[in-house]
N, C-alpha and C positions, 0 to 999 in steps of 0.2 A: 442347562445342558450346553456344553460347548462342542464345537467341531474343531478338531486339529487337522490342519493341512500341512504336512511336513515332507520335505525332500531331504534325502540323505546321500552323501557323497564321500568317496575316499579322497585323499589328498596326494598331490604330486611332489610336494616339497614342504620345507619348514618356513617358506617365505611369509606365511600367514602370521607367524609369531610377532613380527614387527608391527602388525596392525591391531593387536589385542589391546583393549581398553580396560578390561577387568577380567578376573578369574574367580572361580568359586569351587571349592572341594565338595564332592558329593559322594554319598554312600547310599545304595538302594538295594532292596530285595523284593521278592515277589511272594505273595501269600498263596498263590496257586502255581502249578508247574506249566511249563510250555506245552507238554503233551496234551493236557486237558484243553488248552486253547486251540492248539493245532488240530486236534481230532474233533473239535466242536462240542465236546461234552461240557465246556464252559464257554460262554460267549464274550468274556471279558478277561483282561489281565488286571490283577490288583497289586499295586506297588506301594511300598513305603519308601520315602526318600528323606534323607537329611541333607540339606544343602546349606552349608555354612551353619548359621544358628537358627534355621527355620526347618520345620518338619512338615511333611505333607503326605496325605493318602491320595493316591491317584488310581482311577479306574478308566481303562480304555477298552473300547469295543475291539473285537478280534479281526476286523477287516485288514487284509494286506493292502499294501499300496500307500499312497500319500494321504488319504483322508480317513478319519475315524472319529467316533464320538469320544469325548473325554470329559471326565468329571474330576475335580481336584478340591481337596479340603485341607485346611490347616489342622495340624495335630499338636498336642502338647509334646515337648521333646521326650519326656519320660515314656509316654505312650509309644512314640515312634521307636525308641530304643528297644522297648519290650517287644514290639511287633517285629522289628528286624531280627531279633533272636528266634522268632517263630518261622521265618521265611524258609522256603525250600530252595534247593540249589545253592549256587555260589552268590556271595554278595558282589554286586557290581560297584566298583570304586573308580572314580575318575575325577579329573579336574576339567571343569567346563570353562572355556575361554570365550569371551564375547567380542565380536567384531561388527560394529554397526555398518550398515550399508543403506544409504537413503533412509526410507521409513522401516526397513527391515533390519534384522540382526543375525549374522552368522553365529552359530554356537559350535565351537570346536571341542569335541569330547576326546580328551587324552586319557585313555584308560590305564589303570594300574592293577595290582593284584593279579588274579588269574587271567585278566584280559590285557596285561601289559604288552605294549607293542602296537596295539590297535589305536588308530586316530581316525575319527570320523567327523565330517562337517554336516551340520543340520541347518535347515532354514525353514522357519514357519512362515507360511504364506496366508494372506487374507482370503484368497480364493484359488481354486484349482488352476485357473488359466492366468494367474498373476505372472507378469514378466519380472525377471531379476537378472542383474548382470552377474556373469560368472567370473570370479577372480582367477588370475593366472595360476594360482596354486590349487585350484579345484580339479579333481580327477573324475574318475568313473562314477556314475550315479549308481547307488545300491539301494534305492528306495524300495524296490520290489524284491530284494534279496532278504528273506526272513532271518537268515543267520546273523545279520547285523542288528537286528532288533535287540534291545536291552533284555527283554524277556528271554530270548534265545541265548544271549551271552551269559545269563545267570544259569541256564540249564547246561549249556555246552560252551564253556569259555574259549576265548581265542587261543589260549595255551594248549588246548586239546585239539585244535584244528591241525590237519596234516599240512606239510609244507606246500603241497599243491593247492589246498584250499586257501592258505594264506596268500599265495602268489596269484591265484585266479579267482577273483570275486564272482 
């Protein structure tokens, strides 16, 4: 069992692009819906993701905030593609850009499809109180805002947000 500690931020500019060392296209979907997790009738989200030429099944506990239990397993590509076809809600498509910072690595998710226009920075930390430097392009933290979780973006994508929701995290 793993514990994921992740912080999530909006961005203030495209200045991060000059620091990208690699990028990977991803497509993912969920085998359970956001309402079941939000209402507590299910205690985990179950995700299928294809990232480049690798496929994974991911299970995360439903805690909000920066820390949750996480389990991840490799899948044969054919199984992942079949499972993606069974997913509920919208498929979440994005390009993940990687920016190393000391021993850490920023992951910038640039969404496409029904979430086009949304760009979010994530940073996985080794512990809750870990210190990290905030780049100049880093904006408002949205770690505790559930609508930015990928599970929620599959249920209610960015394209369905009101102009006020898009402007006010």
